[in-house]
Every structure is written in C-alpha cells, then in structure tokens.
C-alpha positions in Angstrom: 0.0 0.2 -0.2 1.2 3.6 -1.2 1.3 6.1 2.2 -1.1 9.0 1.7 -2.0 12.3 3.6 -5.4 12.0 5.7 -7.3 15.3 5.5 -6.2 17.8 7.6 -10.1 18.9 8.4 -13.1 15.9 8.4 -16.7 16.6 8.9 -19.7 14.9 10.8 -23.1 15.7 11.7 -22.3 16.8 15.2 -18.2 17.4 15.1 -15.3 18.1 13.0 -11.9 16.6 13.7 -9.1 19.3 13.0 -5.3 17.9 12.3 -3.2 18.1 14.9 -1.4 21.6 14.8 1.5 23.2 17.2 -1.2 25.5 18.8 -3.5 22.8 19.6 -0.7 21.6 22.9 -2.3 24.2 25.3 -5.7 23.7 25.1 -5.1 19.5 25.3 -2.6 19.6 28.5 -5.0 22.2 30.3 -7.6 18.4 29.4 -5.1 16.3 30.0 -3.6 18.9 33.3 -7.3 19.0 34.3 -8.7 15.0 33.9 -5.3 13.5 34.9 -7.2 10.6 36.6 -9.9 10.6 34.6 -8.2 10.2 30.9 -5.0 8.5 32.6 -7.2 5.3 33.7 -7.0 3.3 31.0 -3.8 5.5 29.1 -0.6 5.0 30.7 1.0 8.1 28.6 -0.7 10.5 30.6 2.5 9.9 33.2 4.8 11.6 30.9 2.5 14.6 30.4 3.9 16.8 33.0 4.5 20.1 32.1 3.0 22.0 28.9 6.7 21.5 27.8 5.9 17.8 27.7 3.0 17.8 25.5 4.7 21.1 23.2 7.3 18.2 22.3 4.5 15.9 21.4 3.0 17.6 19.7 5.4 18.5 17.3 6.7 15.2 17.2 3.1 14.4 16.0 3.3 16.7 13.4 6.6 16.0 12.3 5.3 12.4 11.5 2.1 13.5 9.8 4.2 15.3 7.0 6.5 12.5 7.1 2.8 10.4 6.8 4.1 8.4 9.8 0.9 9.0 11.9 -1.9 11.5 12.2 -3.7 12.9 14.9 -6.5 15.4 15.4 -8.7 17.9 17.5 -12.2 16.9 18.0 -14.3 20.1 18.6 -18.8 19.9 18.5 -19.4 21.9 15.4 -21.8 24.4 16.7 -19.9 25.7 19.9 -16.6 24.8 18.6 -16.3 23.4 22.2 -12.8 20.8 21.9 -14.1 17.7 23.5 -11.1 15.4 22.9 -8.6 13.7 20.4 -8.0 11.0 17.9 -4.8 9.6 16.7 -3.0 6.3 15.0 -1.5 4.5 17.3 1.5 1.9 17.4 0.6 -0.8 15.4 3.6 -3.1 16.2 6.4 -2.0 18.7 8.7 -2.6 16.5 7.0 -0.2 14.0 6.6 2.1 16.9 10.4 2.1 18.2 11.5 3.7 14.1 9.3 6.3 14.9 6.2 5.1 13.2 2.7 4.5 14.3 0.7 2.7 10.8 1.8 -0.6 8.9 1.8 0.7 5.5 3.1 -2.1 3.7 0.3 -4.9 4.9 -2.4 -1.8 5.4 -3.0 -1.7 8.9 -3.7 1.1 10.9 -4.7 1.6 14.6 -6.4 4.7 16.3 -6.4 5.8 20.0 -9.1 8.4 21.5 -10.1 9.8 24.3 -13.0 12.9 25.4 -12.9 15.0 28.3 -15.2 13.3 30.9 -18.5 15.9 30.5 -18.7 14.9 26.3 -19.2 10.9 27.5 -22.1 9.3 26.4 -23.3 11.6 23.6 -21.9 9.6 21.1 -19.4 11.8 19.8 -16.8 9.4 19.9 -18.6 6.7 17.8 -18.7 9.5 15.4 -15.1 10.7 15.2 -13.8 6.7 15.1 -16.9 6.2 12.0 -15.3 8.7 10.3 -12.1 7.1 11.0 -12.7 4.3 10.1 -13.8 5.0 6.5 -11.6 7.0 5.8 -8.7 4.8 6.0 -11.0 2.1 4.3 -11.4 4.2 1.1 -7.7 4.8 1.2 -7.3 1.3 1.0 -6.5 -0.3 4.5 -7.5 -3.7 5.0 -7.6 -3.9 8.3 -8.4 -1.1 11.1 -7.5 -1.6 14.3 -8.9 -0.6 18.8 -7.0 -2.0 21.1 -8.2 -1.3 24.2 -7.7 -2.1 28.3 -9.8 -5.5 28.9 -11.8 -2.8 31.5 -12.2 -0.5 29.1 -16.2 -1.0 28.7 -16.1 2.2 26.9 -13.5 1.8 24.3 -14.9 -1.5 23.4 -18.5 -0.2 23.3 -17.3 2.9 20.5 -15.5 0.4 18.6 -18.8 -2.3 18.2 -21.2 0.7 17.8 -18.7 1.4 14.7 -18.5 -2.1 13.5 -15.6 -3.3 14.8 -15.4 -7.4 15.5 -13.5 -8.7 18.6 -10.1 -10.4 17.6 -8.8 -11.1 20.3 -4.6 -9.6 20.9 -1.9 -10.2 23.5 -1.1 -8.7 26.6 -3.7 -8.3 28.1 -5.8 -6.3 25.6 -8.6 -6.7 23.5 -8.5 -4.8 19.6 -11.1 -4.7 17.4 -10.8 -4.8 13.8 -13.3 -3.3 11.3 -12.0 -4.6 7.3 -13.0 -4.3 3.6 -14.2 -7.6 4.8 -16.9 -7.2 7.4 -17.6 -3.5 6.7 
C-alpha cells in the first residue's frame, strides 16, 4: 500500500476533526491536566505529560510524523459551539514500528486508532461519530485492517468500537483488539 495523506479537516454531523498543529498543545495539556485521573485510567502515557513543555514536545513530534506520513492526529470539536471535546489519532500498530517512530503499517495496510474525550463529553456519541469517520476514511484509502486496541477493563472504549462495526479479535498482553476491514464492513 502506498502511503497517503489523511484529510486535515474532517466534518461530520455533530463534530469536526482538525489535524493537530502546534497551537493545540495548550488546550490538550489543560484537558489532560484537569482530568488526569479520568483520562489516565486506561492511557498510561498520561503520566509522561507533566508540564506544558511535555505536551509541546509531543505535539511537535506528532506534527512532524504527519508530514512524513508516519502517523496522524486530530482534535475533536463540537460543530455548533467549537468546544474542544477530545482527541483521536493513530496508535502504533506494532512495537517494532513504534521504535522507528512510525505508527502505521503501510506495507501491510494496517492502521490503529486511539482516542479520549473529556469526561463531560462522554455518553453523547461523539467518539462513535469520530471513530466511524476515521474507519471510513482508512478503508477508502485502502487499508485492509483498521484496529482499536483496548484495555480489557475499558468497556466504554470497547462499546465505541462495537458501535462502529469493529469485531472482537483476541490480542496479546491482556488487551482486546477490535478490527474493521473491507471484509466485514
């Protein structure tokens, strides 16, 4: 599969996703810092974001990765209020790729997404809408496998995946994997 650019702006019925840029570091850090326990319950990396400088470095790394088609990230906003709701982005498909700073397996057509919302936005279907759009775009681009990797205890994330048509596929390391592909969509 040939590497391709994902859209920088993705519109949906109630939300829009805007590609991550350097101006987003402060709002993301504020959300993480104000909801550290909630967001960090299932996302281990939250402990690594201790200061705004940590988030600035992360955003810089991710925006560079996007330029090189190695990974992509978006901030999620509500359409009518422009309220920042959360984040969705590519998640490393394998540890081997991650060591090389890559998140997507272009050779085998595999992509994985990770996401979080601020607590008050949960339960409104926003992430189902965001993930559904990402799944559709990935399949349109030619990915043969789209994955979601979830902690066994993270029932909310699993429910989002299932509502988006992902099916359970047993994974390793105590995690559950869900996938959508051209075969089951």
